[in-house]
C-alpha positions as CSV (number, residue, x, y, z in Angstrom):
1,M,0.0,0.0,0.0
2,L,1.5,3.4,-1.0
3,L,1.4,6.2,1.6
4,S,0.3,9.7,0.5
5,L,2.5,12.0,2.6
6,N,0.6,15.0,3.8
7,H,3.5,17.2,5.0
8,K,4.7,19.8,2.5
9,V,8.3,18.9,3.4
10,H,9.3,15.4,4.4
11,V,12.5,13.3,4.6
12,L,13.1,9.7,3.9
13,F,16.2,8.4,5.6
14,R,16.6,5.3,3.3
15,R,16.0,4.8,-0.4
16,E,14.2,1.6,0.4
17,D,11.4,3.7,1.9
18,L,10.5,5.0,-1.5
19,D,8.7,1.8,-2.1
20,M,6.0,2.9,0.4
21,V,5.5,6.5,-0.9
22,K,3.2,7.8,-3.7
23,L,5.6,10.0,-5.8
24,E,3.2,11.4,-8.4
25,G,3.0,15.2,-8.2
26,K,5.8,15.5,-5.7
27,L,9.2,17.1,-6.0
28,V,12.1,14.9,-4.9
29,V,15.6,15.8,-4.0
30,V,17.9,12.8,-3.8
31,L,21.0,12.9,-1.6
32,D,24.1,10.6,-1.6
33,V,26.6,12.9,0.0
34,L,29.5,10.3,0.1
35,F,29.7,10.3,-2.9
36,A,27.2,9.8,-5.7
37,T,25.2,13.0,-5.8
38,S,28.2,15.0,-4.7
39,T,30.2,13.6,-7.7
40,M,27.4,14.1,-10.3
41,V,26.8,17.7,-9.1
42,T,30.6,18.3,-9.3
43,V,31.1,17.0,-12.9
44,L,28.1,19.0,-14.2
45,A,29.4,22.1,-12.5
46,H,32.8,21.5,-14.2
47,G,31.9,21.0,-17.8
48,A,30.3,17.6,-18.2
49,T,27.4,17.6,-20.7
50,A,25.2,15.3,-18.7
51,A,25.3,12.6,-16.0
52,I,23.5,9.3,-16.5
53,P,22.7,7.5,-13.2
54,A,23.1,3.8,-13.9
55,L,21.7,0.9,-11.6
56,D,24.9,-1.1,-11.9
57,A,27.9,-1.8,-14.1
58,D,26.0,-3.7,-16.8
59,H,23.5,-1.0,-17.0
60,A,26.2,1.6,-17.3
61,R,27.8,-0.3,-20.2
62,T,24.5,-0.6,-21.9
63,Q,24.0,3.2,-21.7
64,A,27.4,3.7,-23.2
65,E,26.4,1.7,-26.3
66,A,24.3,4.6,-27.5
67,L,27.4,7.0,-27.5
68,Q,30.6,7.2,-29.5
69,S,33.9,6.3,-27.9
70,G,35.4,9.5,-26.4
71,E,32.0,11.0,-25.7
72,Y,31.5,9.5,-22.4
73,V,33.2,8.4,-19.1
74,L,32.2,5.3,-17.2
75,S,32.6,5.8,-13.5
76,G,31.3,4.0,-10.5
77,E,31.5,1.7,-7.5
78,F,29.9,-1.4,-6.1
79,L,29.9,-1.9,-2.4
80,A,32.4,1.0,-2.0
81,E,35.0,-0.5,-4.4
82,T,35.7,1.1,-7.8
83,I,34.2,-1.1,-10.6
84,D,36.9,-2.8,-12.7
85,G,37.7,-0.7,-15.8
86,F,35.7,2.4,-14.5
87,A,37.0,5.7,-13.4
88,S,37.1,6.5,-9.7
89,P,33.6,7.5,-8.4
90,T,34.9,10.3,-6.1
91,P,34.4,13.9,-7.3
92,L,38.0,15.3,-7.3
93,A,39.5,12.1,-8.8
94,L,36.8,12.1,-11.5
95,L,37.5,15.7,-12.4
96,E,41.2,14.8,-12.7
97,H,40.3,11.9,-15.0
98,G,38.6,14.4,-17.3
99,V,34.9,15.1,-17.9
100,V,34.7,18.3,-19.9
101,G,32.4,18.0,-22.9
102,R,31.6,14.4,-22.0
103,T,28.7,12.4,-20.6
104,V,29.5,10.8,-17.3
105,I,27.7,7.4,-17.0
106,Y,27.8,6.7,-13.3
107,A,26.9,3.6,-11.4
108,T,26.7,3.3,-7.6
109,T,25.3,0.9,-5.0
110,N,22.8,3.4,-3.6
111,G,22.6,7.0,-4.9
112,T,22.0,6.3,-8.6
113,V,19.4,3.6,-7.6
114,A,17.6,6.2,-5.5
115,L,17.5,8.6,-8.4
116,K,16.1,5.9,-10.7
117,N,13.6,4.8,-8.1
118,S,12.4,8.5,-7.7
119,S,11.7,9.0,-11.5
120,A,7.9,8.7,-11.1
121,A,7.8,12.0,-9.2
122,G,6.9,15.2,-11.0
123,H,10.4,16.7,-10.6
124,V,13.6,15.0,-9.4
125,F,16.8,16.8,-8.5
126,A,20.3,15.6,-7.4
127,G,21.3,17.4,-4.2
128,A,24.4,17.6,-2.1
129,L,25.8,19.8,0.4
130,L,27.8,21.4,-2.4
131,N,24.8,22.7,-4.3
132,A,22.0,23.0,-1.7
133,T,21.4,26.7,-2.0
134,A,21.2,26.6,-5.7
135,V,18.6,23.8,-5.7
136,V,16.5,25.3,-2.9
137,R,16.4,28.7,-4.7
138,H,15.3,27.0,-7.9
139,I,12.6,25.2,-6.1
140,A,11.5,28.4,-4.4
141,A,11.4,30.2,-7.6
142,E,9.8,27.5,-9.9
143,H,7.9,25.2,-7.6
144,P,7.0,27.0,-4.4
145,E,3.8,25.2,-3.8
146,R,5.0,21.6,-4.5
147,S,5.2,18.9,-1.7
148,I,8.9,18.3,-1.3
149,L,10.4,14.9,-0.5
150,I,14.1,14.7,0.5
151,V,15.4,11.2,-0.1
152,C,18.6,10.1,1.8
153,S,20.0,7.2,-0.2
154,G,21.5,5.4,2.9
155,S,23.6,2.4,2.5
156,M,22.3,-1.2,2.0
157,G,19.1,-0.6,3.9
158,N,20.5,1.6,6.6
159,P,20.5,5.4,7.2
160,N,23.8,7.2,6.6
161,L,24.7,10.1,9.0
162,E,26.0,12.3,6.1
163,D,22.8,12.0,4.1
164,M,20.6,12.8,7.1
165,Y,22.8,15.8,7.9
166,G,22.5,16.9,4.2
167,A,18.7,16.5,4.4
168,G,18.8,18.8,7.5
169,Y,20.7,21.4,5.6
170,F,18.1,21.4,2.8
171,V,15.3,21.7,5.3
172,D,17.0,24.6,7.0
173,L,17.4,26.4,3.6
174,L,13.8,25.6,2.6
175,A,12.6,27.1,6.0
176,H,14.4,30.3,5.2
177,E,13.3,30.5,1.6
178,L,9.7,29.3,2.0
179,G,9.0,30.3,5.5
180,E,9.2,28.7,9.0
181,E,5.4,28.1,8.9
182,R,5.9,25.6,6.1
183,D,4.5,22.2,7.1
184,F,7.5,20.1,8.1
185,S,7.3,16.5,9.0
186,D,8.9,15.1,12.2
187,A,11.6,13.5,10.1
188,A,12.3,16.9,8.6
189,I,12.5,18.6,11.9
190,A,14.8,15.9,13.3
191,A,17.1,16.2,10.3
192,R,17.3,20.0,10.7
193,A,18.2,19.6,14.3
194,L,21.1,17.3,13.3
195,F,22.3,19.9,10.8
196,R,22.3,22.6,13.4
197,S,24.2,20.5,16.0
198,E,27.6,20.2,14.3
199,A,29.9,21.5,11.5
200,S,29.7,19.7,8.3
201,D,33.3,18.5,8.0
202,S,33.2,17.1,11.5
203,V,30.0,15.1,10.8
204,L,31.2,13.7,7.5
205,L,34.6,12.7,8.9
206,R,33.1,10.8,11.8
207,S,30.4,9.1,9.7
208,R,30.9,5.4,8.9
209,V,31.5,6.1,5.2
210,G,33.7,9.1,6.1
211,R,35.9,6.9,8.4
212,M,36.2,4.3,5.7
213,M,37.3,6.9,3.1
214,Q,39.9,8.3,5.6
215,E,41.4,4.8,5.9
216,R,41.8,4.8,2.2
217,G,43.6,8.1,2.1
218,L,40.6,10.0,0.7
219,T,40.1,12.6,3.5
220,H,40.5,15.4,1.0
221,E,37.5,14.0,-1.0
222,V,35.4,13.9,2.2
223,K,36.3,17.5,3.1
224,Y,35.5,18.6,-0.4
225,A,32.0,17.0,-0.2
226,A,31.4,18.7,3.2
227,Q,31.6,22.3,1.7
228,L,28.3,24.1,2.0
229,S,26.8,25.6,-1.2
230,R,30.0,26.0,-3.1
231,L,28.5,25.1,-6.5
232,N,25.8,26.9,-8.4
233,V,24.4,24.0,-10.3
234,V,20.8,22.4,-10.3
235,P,20.9,18.9,-11.8
236,K,17.5,17.7,-12.8
237,L,16.6,14.2,-13.9
238,V,15.0,14.4,-17.4
239,D,14.2,11.1,-19.2
240,G,16.7,9.3,-17.0
241,V,19.5,11.8,-17.5
242,L,20.7,14.5,-15.2
243,I,21.1,17.9,-16.9
244,S,22.0,21.3,-15.5
245,M,18.9,23.7,-15.3
């Protein structure tokens, strides 16, 4: 049975919870802060023509068949390991690989799946700490009356601290842009309280994924993803492809 959420701003802490929600007519912002949405936001802000979220490696390779060699970059991970033959899925490493003028076909365990599973919504955006202000201002200008669902991708059925924190940042910005009287769900209020409790780099570095990335020598990638509203890019999912608005 699908639930029709009544609140104007709501947060889901796991992508799996999308299965219980009626998405038609809603506006969805998908978060996978470490690193899927942070990476896709970054490549679009730095010259990639589009980003195609893929469900897995095979799906990514199938998407590549429609493009010419040299027109795309395959990037992604499965269970936090870079897929064999694919470029690194972290934002700074992928920029170094080269994305300008190319389509990034990107496969991850959670974030890209959450984007695909949100596609029935009226509008779907990729969000991160990096571009939160840009996305919220676009929503306030173009869709001020829409019900907004912020989806944390989580990890293998569990909530992730960094995504919940990111959701809280979006809620905080939405409250400023749309008004404190907006109808926020309990989950949205809880996420906002988390955001207000601690600095972003501190939260991301002590999260489970953040600690794992530090062990792999990727502290700089975590600190990059922890920056608040550095990028002015609004990636929208259109026919399965993320493009900059």
